C-alpha positions in Angstrom: 31.4 -13.6 19.4 32.3 -9.9 18.9 30.8 -8.2 15.9 31.1 -4.8 14.3 28.8 -3.0 11.8 30.6 -1.8 8.7 29.4 1.2 6.8 30.6 1.7 3.2 30.5 5.1 1.5 30.2 4.5 -2.2 29.1 1.3 -4.0 30.9 1.5 -7.3 34.1 -0.3 -8.3 35.9 -0.1 -5.0 32.7 0.1 -2.9 31.7 -3.3 -4.3 35.2 -4.7 -3.7 35.2 -3.7 -0.1 31.7 -4.9 0.5 32.6 -8.3 -0.9 35.7 -8.4 1.2 34.0 -7.7 4.5 31.3 -10.3 3.6 34.1 -12.9 3.2 36.9 -12.0 5.6 35.4 -13.5 8.7 35.2 -16.9 7.1 38.5 -16.7 5.2 40.7 -15.6 8.1 38.4 -16.8 10.9 38.7 -13.4 12.5 37.8 -13.0 16.2 36.0 -9.7 15.3 33.3 -10.5 12.8 32.1 -7.8 10.5 28.4 -7.2 9.6 27.4 -5.3 6.5 25.3 -2.6 8.3 24.8 0.2 5.8 25.9 1.5 2.4 25.2 4.6 0.4 25.7 5.6 -3.2 25.5 8.8 -5.2 21.7 8.7 -4.9 19.1 7.0 -2.7 18.2 4.7 -5.7 21.8 3.6 -6.2 22.3 3.1 -2.5 19.2 0.9 -2.3 20.4 -1.1 -5.3 23.9 -1.6 -3.7 22.3 -2.7 -0.3 20.2 -5.3 -2.0 22.9 -6.6 -4.3 25.7 -6.8 -1.7 23.7 -7.9 1.3 23.7 -4.8 3.6 21.1 -4.4 6.3 20.0 -1.2 4.9 20.8 1.7 2.5 21.7 5.1 3.8 20.1 8.2 2.3 23.5 9.8 2.1 27.0 9.4 3.6 26.0 11.4 6.8 23.2 8.9 7.4 25.7 6.0 7.2 28.4 7.6 9.3 25.9 8.6 12.0 24.2 5.3 12.2 24.7 3.8 15.7 24.8 0.3 14.2 27.9 1.3 12.1 31.0 0.8 14.2 33.6 1.4 11.4 33.5 3.4 8.2 35.0 2.5 4.8 35.4 5.4 2.4 35.2 4.4 -1.2 33.9 7.6 -2.7 35.7 10.2 -4.9 38.8 11.9 -3.4 37.1 15.3 -2.9 34.8 13.8 -0.4 37.3 11.9 1.8 38.3 14.7 4.2 34.7 15.6 5.3 33.6 12.0 5.7 36.7 11.0 7.7 36.4 14.0 10.0 32.8 13.2 10.7 33.5 9.6 11.4 36.5 10.4 13.7 34.3 12.9 15.6 32.1 10.0 16.5 35.0 7.9 17.5 34.7 5.4 14.6 37.7 3.8 12.9 38.1 4.6 9.2 39.6 2.9 6.2 40.0 5.3 3.3 40.6 4.5 -0.3 43.8 6.0 -1.8 44.9 8.6 -2.2 43.6 10.1 1.1 42.5 13.5 -0.2 43.1 16.1 -2.8 46.4 17.3 -1.6 48.9 17.4 1.3 46.8 19.9 3.3 43.8 17.6 3.2 45.9 14.6 4.1 47.4 16.5 7.1 43.9 17.5 8.2 42.8 13.8 8.1 45.9 12.8 10.1 45.1 15.4 12.7 41.5 14.2 13.0 42.6 10.6 13.3 45.2 11.4 16.0 42.6 13.4 18.0 40.1 10.6 17.8 42.7 8.0 18.9 41.0 5.2 16.8 42.4 2.9 14.1 42.8 4.2 10.6 44.2 2.8 7.4 44.7 3.8 3.8 43.6 1.1 1.2 46.8 0.3 -0.7 46.0 -3.2 -1.7 48.7 -4.3 -4.2 51.5 -4.2 -1.7 49.5 -6.7 0.4 49.8 -9.7 -1.9 51.6 -12.8 -0.4 54.3 -12.2 -3.0 54.9 -8.6 -2.0 54.9 -9.6 1.7 57.5 -12.2 0.9 59.7 -9.5 -0.8 59.4 -7.2 2.2 60.6 -10.1 4.4 63.5 -10.7 2.1 64.5 -7.1 2.5 64.0 -7.1 6.3 66.2 -10.2 6.6 68.9 -8.7 4.4 68.7 -11.6 2.0 69.7 -9.3 -1.0 72.6 -7.7 0.8 73.1 -3.9 0.6 70.5 -2.5 -1.8 72.1 -0.7 -4.8 69.1 0.3 -6.9 65.3 0.2 -7.2 62.9 0.6 -10.0 59.1 0.6 -9.9 56.3 1.3 -12.4 52.6 1.2 -12.7 51.5 1.1 -16.3 48.1 0.6 -17.8 46.5 1.4 -21.2 42.9 2.3 -20.3 43.4 5.8 -21.7 45.7 4.9 -24.6 42.9 5.7 -27.1 42.9 9.4 -27.5 39.4 9.3 -29.0 38.0 8.2 -25.7 37.3 10.8 -23.0 35.7 10.7 -19.5 35.7 12.4 -16.1 39.3 11.0 -15.7 40.6 13.6 -18.1 39.8 16.4 -15.7 41.1 17.4 -12.3 44.6 17.0 -10.9 43.4 14.2 -8.6 42.2 12.1 -11.5 45.4 12.4 -13.6 48.1 9.8 -13.6 50.0 11.4 -10.7 46.9 11.5 -8.6 45.4 8.1 -9.7 48.0 5.5 -10.7 51.3 7.0 -9.3 50.2 6.7 -5.6 50.5 2.9 -5.9 54.1 2.7 -7.0 55.0 5.6 -4.6 53.5 3.6 -1.8 55.5 0.5 -3.0 58.7 2.6 -3.0 58.0 3.7 0.6 57.1 0.2 1.7 60.1 -1.5 0.2 62.8 1.2 0.3 61.8 3.5 3.1 61.4 7.3 3.1 62.1 9.4 0.0 64.5 12.3 0.5 64.2 14.0 -2.9 62.8 13.6 -6.4 63.4 14.8 -9.9 60.2 14.5 -11.9 58.7 15.2 -15.3 54.9 15.1 -15.6 53.4 14.8 -19.1 50.1 15.1 -20.9 50.5 12.9 -23.9 47.0 13.6 -25.4 46.0 17.3 -24.8 42.6 16.6 -26.3 40.3 13.6 -26.0 37.2 13.1 -28.0 37.3 16.8 -29.0 37.6 18.1 -25.4 40.6 19.7 -23.8 42.4 17.6 -21.2 43.2 19.2 -17.8 45.4 16.6 -16.2 48.4 14.3 -16.9 48.9 11.0 -18.6 52.2 9.9 -17.3 55.0 10.7 -14.9 58.6 9.7 -14.6 60.9 10.5 -11.6 64.2 9.7 -10.2 64.1 9.2 -6.4 66.8 9.4 -3.8 65.8 7.6 -0.6 66.9 8.6 2.9 69.1 5.4 2.8 71.0 6.9 -0.1 69.7 4.4 -2.6 68.8 5.8 -6.0 65.5 4.7 -7.6 63.3 5.3 -10.6 59.5 5.5 -10.9 57.4 5.5 -14.0 53.6 5.6 -14.1 51.4 5.8 -17.2 47.8 5.4 -18.2 48.7 5.4 -21.9 51.1 2.4 -21.9 49.6 0.5 -24.9 49.3 -3.2 -24.1 49.8 -3.0 -20.4 46.8 -4.0 -18.3 48.2 -4.1 -14.7 51.9 -3.2 -15.0 52.6 -2.8 -11.3 56.3 -3.9 -11.5 59.3 -3.5 -9.3 63.0 -4.6 -9.4 65.4 -4.4 -6.6 69.1 -5.1 -6.9 71.5 -5.8 -4.0 75.0 -6.9 -3.4 73.9 -10.5 -2.7 70.8 -10.9 -4.8 68.0 -9.3 -6.8 64.2 -9.6 -7.1 61.6 -8.8 -9.7 57.8 -8.8 -9.4 55.1 -8.1 -11.9 51.4 -7.8 -10.8 50.3 -9.3 -14.1 51.8 -12.5 -12.7 51.0 -11.7 -9.1 51.6 -15.2 -7.7 55.3 -15.4 -8.4 58.5 -13.6 -7.5 61.7 -13.9 -9.6 64.5 -14.2 -7.1 68.3 -14.3 -7.7 70.7 -15.1 -5.0 74.5 -14.7 -5.6 75.5 -18.0 -4.0 76.7 -21.4 -5.2 78.7 -22.2 -8.3 78.4 -19.5 -11.0 77.3 -22.0 -13.6 74.2 -22.8 -11.5 73.2 -19.3 -10.7 70.1 -17.7 -12.2 66.7 -16.2 -11.4 64.3 -18.6 -9.8 60.6 -18.3 -10.2 59.2 -18.6 -6.7 55.5 -19.5 -6.7 53.5 -18.3 -3.7 52.0 -20.9 -1.4 51.1 -21.7 2.2 54.6 -20.7 3.4 54.0 -17.1 2.3 52.2 -14.5 4.4 48.3 -14.5 4.2 48.2 -17.2 1.6 47.1 -20.3 3.6 43.7 -18.9 4.6 42.7 -18.9 0.9 44.2 -22.2 -0.2 46.3 -25.1 1.1 47.9 -25.8 -2.3 51.1 -24.0 -3.4 51.0 -22.4 -6.8 47.2 -22.3 -6.9 47.4 -18.5 -6.4 45.4 -15.6 -5.0 43.6 -12.8 -7.0 42.7 -9.2 -6.9 39.7 -9.6 -4.7 41.8 -11.6 -2.2 44.1 -8.5 -1.8 41.0 -6.6 -0.6 40.1 -9.4 1.8 43.6 -9.3 3.3 43.2 -5.5 3.7 39.8 -6.0 5.5 41.5 -8.5 7.8 44.2 -6.0 8.7 41.6 -3.3 9.4 39.7 -5.7 11.7 42.9 -6.6 13.4 43.7 -2.9 14.1 40.2 -2.4 15.5 40.3 -5.6 17.6 43.8 -5.0 19.1 43.8 -1.2 19.2 47.2 -1.3 17.5 47.9 0.5 14.2 48.4 -1.6 11.1 50.3 -0.3 8.2 49.6 1.8 6.1 48.0 4.3 8.5 46.9 7.8 7.5 50.4 9.0 8.3 51.8 6.5 5.7 49.2 7.9 3.2 50.3 11.4 4.0 53.9 10.3 3.1 52.6 9.4 -0.4 51.0 12.8 -0.8 54.2 14.5 0.1 56.1 12.7 -2.6 53.4 13.6 -5.1 53.6 17.3 -4.0 57.4 17.2 -4.4 57.0 15.7 -7.9 54.7 18.5 -8.9 57.2 21.1 -7.6 60.1 19.3 -9.3 58.3 19.3 -12.6 57.6 23.0 -12.3 61.2 23.9 -11.5 62.8 21.3 -13.7 65.1 20.2 -10.9 65.5 18.1 -7.8 63.0 18.8 -5.1 63.2 17.8 -1.4 60.3 15.8 0.0 
């Protein structure tokens, strides 16, 4: 049985999620390549030791270099802050080790381009960890589009809304640094969804806004929400909205797609269903149907044999781990690669330029 040692950089929110995913994926998907939790590091030796013991790693690394350079680590998962991604990825690629990196890839387009160049030079698998688009429901929607079930697409709308920063009396590190603002933190997910569902974006017209200029008595240095019109290469017009101050919304990752033969709506707060309308049959019998995910939908059956029982957030990360192992095992790229992550950065950069010029900006 082939095995590979996994090294995780960072043991916090996403570091724990990835650790749990690689501990479970070999059983859930019965992968031919079995992962082993080889090494993990945190912001300090003490936190790294705690993560290793809690998550079941063979050992804790003294720092990220120690994990990346460990000969027992065959692949690296980067779950540390964005400003560390470039250096870690370059070091792993220099050693010929596959990399899965949390989103967004780096701080800006230049860093994302450098990460792509390092990945290409190494010639090893690489992925960016966009997990929401991996749900069985989202994969079902992508297949509907690929099969032309909705006809010619006429419009697209996507949003990612949460309220974790709606209270202006609360401040944290998230209030500082462009990469931690809404455009750098939440917006990459709906941008990735737009690219996955609709294809390349040709141009955008964006407005970026700081709703609360101060938080807890401190000045804020980044944005709270962004809205943009998008024109895709296909000619389809779309709209994107992302906000971290959307009172009442907890996981508002929502998209609607309208076509000449049908329409679809998805809401991550109800992630195990898709609302589908098909323009067929007697008019009196037409309407949106709630399709519950089940074993007939991609990547659902390994978790459960019962339709409607559903998958959860952690399951998305397990699907992600399966895809990364598949890329390593087969030597074939699995979407989204670093180049797909770079495409997200380019849309983000165009949005910033559009906001500054108050006009349409080519991507």
